[in-house]
PDB file as gemmi writes it, atoms N, CA and C in Angstrom:
CRYST1    1.000    1.000    1.000  90.00  90.00  90.00 P 1                      
ATOM      1  N   MET A   1      -9.858  43.780  60.083  1.00  0.00           N  
ATOM      2  CA  MET A   1      -8.844  42.781  60.319  1.00  0.00           C  
ATOM      3  C   MET A   1      -8.282  42.322  58.978  1.00  0.00           C  
ATOM      4  N   LYS A   2      -7.003  42.410  58.786  1.00  0.00           N  
ATOM      5  CA  LYS A   2      -6.382  42.038  57.521  1.00  0.00           C  
ATOM      6  C   LYS A   2      -5.722  40.673  57.646  1.00  0.00           C  
ATOM      7  N   LYS A   3      -6.058  39.788  56.704  1.00  0.00           N  
ATOM      8  CA  LYS A   3      -5.479  38.453  56.698  1.00  0.00           C  
ATOM      9  C   LYS A   3      -4.200  38.450  55.879  1.00  0.00           C  
ATOM     10  N   LYS A   4      -3.366  37.461  56.096  1.00  0.00           N  
ATOM     11  CA  LYS A   4      -2.133  37.312  55.343  1.00  0.00           C  
ATOM     12  C   LYS A   4      -2.478  37.044  53.879  1.00  0.00           C  
ATOM     13  N   ASN A   5      -1.730  37.647  52.979  1.00  0.00           N  
ATOM     14  CA  ASN A   5      -1.917  37.488  51.547  1.00  0.00           C  
ATOM     15  C   ASN A   5      -3.302  37.904  51.089  1.00  0.00           C  
ATOM     16  N   SER A   6      -3.827  38.976  51.617  1.00  0.00           N  
ATOM     17  CA  SER A   6      -5.120  39.478  51.170  1.00  0.00           C  
ATOM     18  C   SER A   6      -5.129  40.992  51.228  1.00  0.00           C  
ATOM     19  N   LYS A   7      -6.087  41.552  50.534  1.00  0.00           N  
ATOM     20  CA  LYS A   7      -6.261  42.998  50.547  1.00  0.00           C  
ATOM     21  C   LYS A   7      -7.642  43.276  51.102  1.00  0.00           C  
ATOM     22  N   ALA A   8      -7.730  44.180  52.060  1.00  0.00           N  
ATOM     23  CA  ALA A   8      -9.019  44.535  52.646  1.00  0.00           C  
ATOM     24  C   ALA A   8      -9.347  45.968  52.269  1.00  0.00           C  
ATOM     25  N   PHE A   9     -10.590  46.206  51.935  1.00  0.00           N  
ATOM     26  CA  PHE A   9     -11.055  47.530  51.560  1.00  0.00           C  
ATOM     27  C   PHE A   9     -12.275  47.875  52.397  1.00  0.00           C  
ATOM     28  N   ASP A  10     -12.343  49.123  52.857  1.00  0.00           N  
ATOM     29  CA  ASP A  10     -13.497  49.597  53.617  1.00  0.00           C  
ATOM     30  C   ASP A  10     -14.484  50.208  52.628  1.00  0.00           C  
ATOM     31  N   VAL A  11     -15.639  49.566  52.464  1.00  0.00           N  
ATOM     32  CA  VAL A  11     -16.636  50.011  51.500  1.00  0.00           C  
ATOM     33  C   VAL A  11     -17.907  50.345  52.255  1.00  0.00           C  
ATOM     34  N   LYS A  12     -18.150  51.630  52.470  1.00  0.00           N  
ATOM     35  CA  LYS A  12     -19.351  52.116  53.157  1.00  0.00           C  
ATOM     36  C   LYS A  12     -19.645  51.302  54.422  1.00  0.00           C  
ATOM     37  N   ASN A  13     -18.704  51.307  55.336  1.00  0.00           N  
ATOM     38  CA  ASN A  13     -18.827  50.654  56.637  1.00  0.00           C  
ATOM     39  C   ASN A  13     -18.790  49.118  56.568  1.00  0.00           C  
ATOM     40  N   TYR A  14     -18.469  48.560  55.432  1.00  0.00           N  
ATOM     41  CA  TYR A  14     -18.296  47.119  55.305  1.00  0.00           C  
ATOM     42  C   TYR A  14     -16.859  46.849  54.907  1.00  0.00           C  
ATOM     43  N   VAL A  15     -16.277  45.811  55.437  1.00  0.00           N  
ATOM     44  CA  VAL A  15     -14.926  45.432  55.054  1.00  0.00           C  
ATOM     45  C   VAL A  15     -15.035  44.273  54.079  1.00  0.00           C  
ATOM     46  N   VAL A  16     -14.498  44.471  52.892  1.00  0.00           N  
ATOM     47  CA  VAL A  16     -14.506  43.449  51.859  1.00  0.00           C  
ATOM     48  C   VAL A  16     -13.089  42.936  51.741  1.00  0.00           C  
ATOM     49  N   ASP A  17     -12.906  41.647  51.896  1.00  0.00           N  
ATOM     50  CA  ASP A  17     -11.587  41.031  51.895  1.00  0.00           C  
ATOM     51  C   ASP A  17     -11.397  40.252  50.599  1.00  0.00           C  
ATOM     52  N   PHE A  18     -10.363  40.590  49.833  1.00  0.00           N  
ATOM     53  CA  PHE A  18     -10.046  39.906  48.594  1.00  0.00           C  
ATOM     54  C   PHE A  18      -8.714  39.179  48.757  1.00  0.00           C  
ATOM     55  N   PRO A  19      -8.696  37.849  48.696  1.00  0.00           N  
ATOM     56  CA  PRO A  19      -7.418  37.145  48.799  1.00  0.00           C  
ATOM     57  C   PRO A  19      -6.572  37.415  47.556  1.00  0.00           C  
ATOM     58  N   GLU A  20      -5.278  37.562  47.747  1.00  0.00           N  
ATOM     59  CA  GLU A  20      -4.388  37.746  46.612  1.00  0.00           C  
ATOM     60  C   GLU A  20      -4.206  36.407  45.917  1.00  0.00           C  
ATOM     61  N   GLN A  21      -4.222  36.437  44.597  1.00  0.00           N  
ATOM     62  CA  GLN A  21      -4.131  35.211  43.824  1.00  0.00           C  
ATOM     63  C   GLN A  21      -3.094  35.350  42.725  1.00  0.00           C  
ATOM     64  N   SER A  22      -2.560  34.218  42.335  1.00  0.00           N  
ATOM     65  CA  SER A  22      -1.692  34.190  41.169  1.00  0.00           C  
ATOM     66  C   SER A  22      -2.568  34.355  39.934  1.00  0.00           C  
ATOM     67  N   PRO A  23      -2.005  34.733  38.815  1.00  0.00           N  
ATOM     68  CA  PRO A  23      -2.814  34.927  37.611  1.00  0.00           C  
ATOM     69  C   PRO A  23      -3.568  33.676  37.174  1.00  0.00           C  
ATOM     70  N   TRP A  24      -3.083  32.494  37.519  1.00  0.00           N  
ATOM     71  CA  TRP A  24      -3.718  31.268  37.051  1.00  0.00           C  
ATOM     72  C   TRP A  24      -4.582  30.584  38.121  1.00  0.00           C  
ATOM     73  N   ASP A  25      -4.715  31.139  39.325  1.00  0.00           N  
ATOM     74  CA  ASP A  25      -5.429  30.465  40.398  1.00  0.00           C  
ATOM     75  C   ASP A  25      -6.895  30.180  40.076  1.00  0.00           C  
ATOM     76  N   ASP A  26      -7.640  31.157  39.575  1.00  0.00           N  
ATOM     77  CA  ASP A  26      -9.048  30.930  39.292  1.00  0.00           C  
ATOM     78  C   ASP A  26      -9.234  29.857  38.232  1.00  0.00           C  
ATOM     79  N   GLY A  27      -8.517  29.980  37.146  1.00  0.00           N  
ATOM     80  CA  GLY A  27      -8.610  28.993  36.072  1.00  0.00           C  
ATOM     81  C   GLY A  27      -8.070  27.647  36.502  1.00  0.00           C  
ATOM     82  N   PHE A  28      -7.003  27.661  37.278  1.00  0.00           N  
ATOM     83  CA  PHE A  28      -6.416  26.401  37.734  1.00  0.00           C  
ATOM     84  C   PHE A  28      -7.378  25.661  38.648  1.00  0.00           C  
ATOM     85  N   ALA A  29      -8.087  26.376  39.511  1.00  0.00           N  
ATOM     86  CA  ALA A  29      -9.052  25.731  40.407  1.00  0.00           C  
ATOM     87  C   ALA A  29     -10.156  25.057  39.594  1.00  0.00           C  
ATOM     88  N   ALA A  30     -10.621  25.697  38.541  1.00  0.00           N  
ATOM     89  CA  ALA A  30     -11.642  25.101  37.682  1.00  0.00           C  
ATOM     90  C   ALA A  30     -11.078  23.888  36.945  1.00  0.00           C  
ATOM     91  N   PHE A  31      -9.856  24.005  36.451  1.00  0.00           N  
ATOM     92  CA  PHE A  31      -9.189  22.896  35.768  1.00  0.00           C  
ATOM     93  C   PHE A  31      -9.051  21.696  36.702  1.00  0.00           C  
ATOM     94  N   LYS A  32      -8.599  21.956  37.915  1.00  0.00           N  
ATOM     95  CA  LYS A  32      -8.423  20.897  38.905  1.00  0.00           C  
ATOM     96  C   LYS A  32      -9.766  20.261  39.274  1.00  0.00           C  
ATOM     97  N   ARG A  33     -10.815  21.081  39.382  1.00  0.00           N  
ATOM     98  CA  ARG A  33     -12.143  20.557  39.696  1.00  0.00           C  
ATOM     99  C   ARG A  33     -12.647  19.644  38.572  1.00  0.00           C  
ATOM    100  N   ARG A  34     -12.409  20.032  37.306  1.00  0.00           N  
ATOM    101  CA  ARG A  34     -12.838  19.190  36.186  1.00  0.00           C  
ATOM    102  C   ARG A  34     -12.085  17.872  36.173  1.00  0.00           C  
ATOM    103  N   ILE A  35     -10.797  17.901  36.493  1.00  0.00           N  
ATOM    104  CA  ILE A  35     -10.007  16.665  36.595  1.00  0.00           C  
ATOM    105  C   ILE A  35     -10.604  15.777  37.679  1.00  0.00           C  
ATOM    106  N   SER A  36     -10.882  16.362  38.831  1.00  0.00           N  
ATOM    107  CA  SER A  36     -11.454  15.628  39.959  1.00  0.00           C  
ATOM    108  C   SER A  36     -12.795  15.004  39.590  1.00  0.00           C  
ATOM    109  N   GLU A  37     -13.641  15.757  38.887  1.00  0.00           N  
ATOM    110  CA  GLU A  37     -14.947  15.242  38.480  1.00  0.00           C  
ATOM    111  C   GLU A  37     -14.801  14.044  37.544  1.00  0.00           C  
ATOM    112  N   GLN A  38     -13.864  14.130  36.598  1.00  0.00           N  
ATOM    113  CA  GLN A  38     -13.647  13.009  35.681  1.00  0.00           C  
ATOM    114  C   GLN A  38     -13.146  11.780  36.431  1.00  0.00           C  
ATOM    115  N   LEU A  39     -12.284  11.982  37.404  1.00  0.00           N  
ATOM    116  CA  LEU A  39     -11.789  10.857  38.196  1.00  0.00           C  
ATOM    117  C   LEU A  39     -12.925  10.210  38.988  1.00  0.00           C  
ATOM    118  N   GLN A  40     -13.800  11.019  39.559  1.00  0.00           N  
ATOM    119  CA  GLN A  40     -14.936  10.489  40.318  1.00  0.00           C  
ATOM    120  C   GLN A  40     -15.904   9.739  39.419  1.00  0.00           C  
ATOM    121  N   LEU A  41     -16.153  10.259  38.220  1.00  0.00           N  
ATOM    122  CA  LEU A  41     -17.062   9.595  37.280  1.00  0.00           C  
ATOM    123  C   LEU A  41     -16.556   8.221  36.879  1.00  0.00           C  
ATOM    124  N   ASN A  42     -15.249   8.064  36.862  1.00  0.00           N  
ATOM    125  CA  ASN A  42     -14.645   6.794  36.461  1.00  0.00           C  
ATOM    126  C   ASN A  42     -14.203   5.954  37.657  1.00  0.00           C  
ATOM    127  N   ASP A  43     -14.697   6.292  38.848  1.00  0.00           N  
ATOM    128  CA  ASP A  43     -14.388   5.552  40.082  1.00  0.00           C  
ATOM    129  C   ASP A  43     -12.900   5.360  40.317  1.00  0.00           C  
ATOM    130  N   ILE A  44     -12.131   6.397  40.063  1.00  0.00           N  
ATOM    131  CA  ILE A  44     -10.688   6.352  40.307  1.00  0.00           C  
ATOM    132  C   ILE A  44     -10.429   7.145  41.574  1.00  0.00           C  
ATOM    133  N   ASP A  45      -9.889   6.458  42.570  1.00  0.00           N  
ATOM    134  CA  ASP A  45      -9.648   7.092  43.870  1.00  0.00           C  
ATOM    135  C   ASP A  45      -8.218   7.614  43.928  1.00  0.00           C  
ATOM    136  N   PHE A  46      -7.953   8.652  43.132  1.00  0.00           N  
ATOM    137  CA  PHE A  46      -6.618   9.226  43.026  1.00  0.00           C  
ATOM    138  C   PHE A  46      -6.771  10.675  42.611  1.00  0.00           C  
ATOM    139  N   MET A  47      -6.038  11.570  43.257  1.00  0.00           N  
ATOM    140  CA  MET A  47      -6.030  12.974  42.843  1.00  0.00           C  
ATOM    141  C   MET A  47      -4.594  13.422  42.744  1.00  0.00           C  
ATOM    142  N   PRO A  48      -4.148  13.802  41.540  1.00  0.00           N  
ATOM    143  CA  PRO A  48      -2.764  14.254  41.376  1.00  0.00           C  
ATOM    144  C   PRO A  48      -2.487  15.519  42.192  1.00  0.00           C  
ATOM    145  N   GLU A  49      -1.247  15.695  42.555  1.00  0.00           N  
ATOM    146  CA  GLU A  49      -0.821  16.885  43.294  1.00  0.00           C  
ATOM    147  C   GLU A  49      -0.843  18.101  42.371  1.00  0.00           C  
ATOM    148  N   ASP A  50      -0.986  19.279  42.969  1.00  0.00           N  
ATOM    149  CA  ASP A  50      -0.992  20.523  42.201  1.00  0.00           C  
ATOM    150  C   ASP A  50       0.279  20.679  41.377  1.00  0.00           C  
ATOM    151  N   GLU A  51       1.419  20.282  41.931  1.00  0.00           N  
ATOM    152  CA  GLU A  51       2.689  20.413  41.217  1.00  0.00           C  
ATOM    153  C   GLU A  51       2.699  19.592  39.934  1.00  0.00           C  
ATOM    154  N   ASP A  52       1.961  18.472  39.931  1.00  0.00           N  
ATOM    155  CA  ASP A  52       1.886  17.632  38.739  1.00  0.00           C  
ATOM    156  C   ASP A  52       0.929  18.212  37.706  1.00  0.00           C  
ATOM    157  N   LEU A  53      -0.101  18.912  38.159  1.00  0.00           N  
ATOM    158  CA  LEU A  53      -1.117  19.440  37.253  1.00  0.00           C  
ATOM    159  C   LEU A  53      -0.771  20.801  36.651  1.00  0.00           C  
ATOM    160  N   ARG A  54      -0.049  21.634  37.393  1.00  0.00           N  
ATOM    161  CA  ARG A  54       0.226  22.998  36.913  1.00  0.00           C  
ATOM    162  C   ARG A  54       0.909  23.060  35.547  1.00  0.00           C  
ATOM    163  N   PRO A  55       1.921  22.229  35.250  1.00  0.00           N  
ATOM    164  CA  PRO A  55       2.528  22.309  33.905  1.00  0.00           C  
ATOM    165  C   PRO A  55       1.521  22.022  32.786  1.00  0.00           C  
ATOM    166  N   PHE A  56       0.635  21.058  32.999  1.00  0.00           N  
ATOM    167  CA  PHE A  56      -0.384  20.752  31.993  1.00  0.00           C  
ATOM    168  C   PHE A  56      -1.337  21.933  31.820  1.00  0.00           C  
ATOM    169  N   TYR A  57      -1.707  22.554  32.936  1.00  0.00           N  
ATOM    170  CA  TYR A  57      -2.606  23.701  32.887  1.00  0.00           C  
ATOM    171  C   TYR A  57      -1.957  24.867  32.139  1.00  0.00           C  
ATOM    172  N   ARG A  58      -0.709  25.119  32.434  1.00  0.00           N  
ATOM    173  CA  ARG A  58       0.000  26.239  31.796  1.00  0.00           C  
ATOM    174  C   ARG A  58       0.169  26.031  30.297  1.00  0.00           C  
ATOM    175  N   MET A  59       0.274  24.751  29.875  1.00  0.00           N  
ATOM    176  CA  MET A  59       0.408  24.458  28.443  1.00  0.00           C  
ATOM    177  C   MET A  59      -0.947  24.418  27.743  1.00  0.00           C  
ATOM    178  N   GLY A  60      -2.045  24.508  28.511  1.00  0.00           N  
ATOM    179  CA  GLY A  60      -3.374  24.521  27.916  1.00  0.00           C  
ATOM    180  C   GLY A  60      -3.882  23.159  27.503  1.00  0.00           C  
ATOM    181  N   GLU A  61      -3.375  22.110  28.122  1.00  0.00           N  
ATOM    182  CA  GLU A  61      -3.793  20.750  27.770  1.00  0.00           C  
ATOM    183  C   GLU A  61      -5.208  20.472  28.257  1.00  0.00           C  
ATOM    184  N   SER A  62      -5.902  19.593  27.549  1.00  0.00           N  
ATOM    185  CA  SER A  62      -7.269  19.226  27.929  1.00  0.00           C  
ATOM    186  C   SER A  62      -7.243  18.260  29.111  1.00  0.00           C  
ATOM    187  N   GLU A  63      -8.377  18.173  29.793  1.00  0.00           N  
ATOM    188  CA  GLU A  63      -8.472  17.266  30.939  1.00  0.00           C  
ATOM    189  C   GLU A  63      -8.263  15.819  30.503  1.00  0.00           C  
ATOM    190  N   THR A  64      -8.794  15.460  29.326  1.00  0.00           N  
ATOM    191  CA  THR A  64      -8.642  14.095  28.817  1.00  0.00           C  
ATOM    192  C   THR A  64      -7.177  13.765  28.595  1.00  0.00           C  
ATOM    193  N   TYR A  65      -6.439  14.697  28.014  1.00  0.00           N  
ATOM    194  CA  TYR A  65      -5.016  14.492  27.779  1.00  0.00           C  
ATOM    195  C   TYR A  65      -4.267  14.328  29.100  1.00  0.00           C  
ATOM    196  N   VAL A  66      -4.584  15.175  30.068  1.00  0.00           N  
ATOM    197  CA  VAL A  66      -3.910  15.129  31.371  1.00  0.00           C  
ATOM    198  C   VAL A  66      -4.157  13.785  32.051  1.00  0.00           C  
ATOM    199  N   LEU A  67      -5.404  13.344  32.059  1.00  0.00           N  
ATOM    200  CA  LEU A  67      -5.741  12.072  32.705  1.00  0.00           C  
ATOM    201  C   LEU A  67      -5.038  10.913  31.995  1.00  0.00           C  
ATOM    202  N   SER A  68      -4.976  10.971  30.678  1.00  0.00           N  
ATOM    203  CA  SER A  68      -4.274   9.936  29.910  1.00  0.00           C  
ATOM    204  C   SER A  68      -2.781   9.954  30.205  1.00  0.00           C  
ATOM    205  N   ALA A  69      -2.189  11.142  30.246  1.00  0.00           N  
ATOM    206  CA  ALA A  69      -0.758  11.277  30.518  1.00  0.00           C  
ATOM    207  C   ALA A  69      -0.389  10.799  31.915  1.00  0.00           C  
ATOM    208  N   LEU A  70      -1.321  10.956  32.858  1.00  0.00           N  
ATOM    209  CA  LEU A  70      -1.057  10.508  34.233  1.00  0.00           C  
ATOM    210  C   LEU A  70      -1.385   9.036  34.436  1.00  0.00           C  
ATOM    211  N   GLY A  71      -1.864   8.373  33.383  1.00  0.00           N  
ATOM    212  CA  GLY A  71      -2.144   6.931  33.442  1.00  0.00           C  
ATOM    213  C   GLY A  71      -3.475   6.607  34.100  1.00  0.00           C  
ATOM    214  N   CYS A  72      -4.402   7.534  34.096  1.00  0.00           N  
ATOM    215  CA  CYS A  72      -5.696   7.308  34.730  1.00  0.00           C  
ATOM    216  C   CYS A  72      -6.700   6.667  33.779  1.00  0.00           C  
ATOM    217  N   PHE A  73      -6.480   6.772  32.469  1.00  0.00           N  
ATOM    218  CA  PHE A  73      -7.388   6.150  31.484  1.00  0.00           C  
ATOM    219  C   PHE A  73      -6.621   5.187  30.648  1.00  0.00           C  
TER     220      PHE A  73                                                      
END                                                                             
């Protein structure tokens, strides 16, 4: 069974499904998780939208800089 936006491969009677990702998805997910962890540590009940975080991620900004720029610290 093939899902939308994924590639399925038949490997010795097993179907392995790999979702298609943008080049920055894996790193962006880790970046977003670190931002979320910092917000939780500081008891801030706010999570910026992906559209707000992606430009910072693409420029290689640190989590501290991003949180400061968004007015969280």
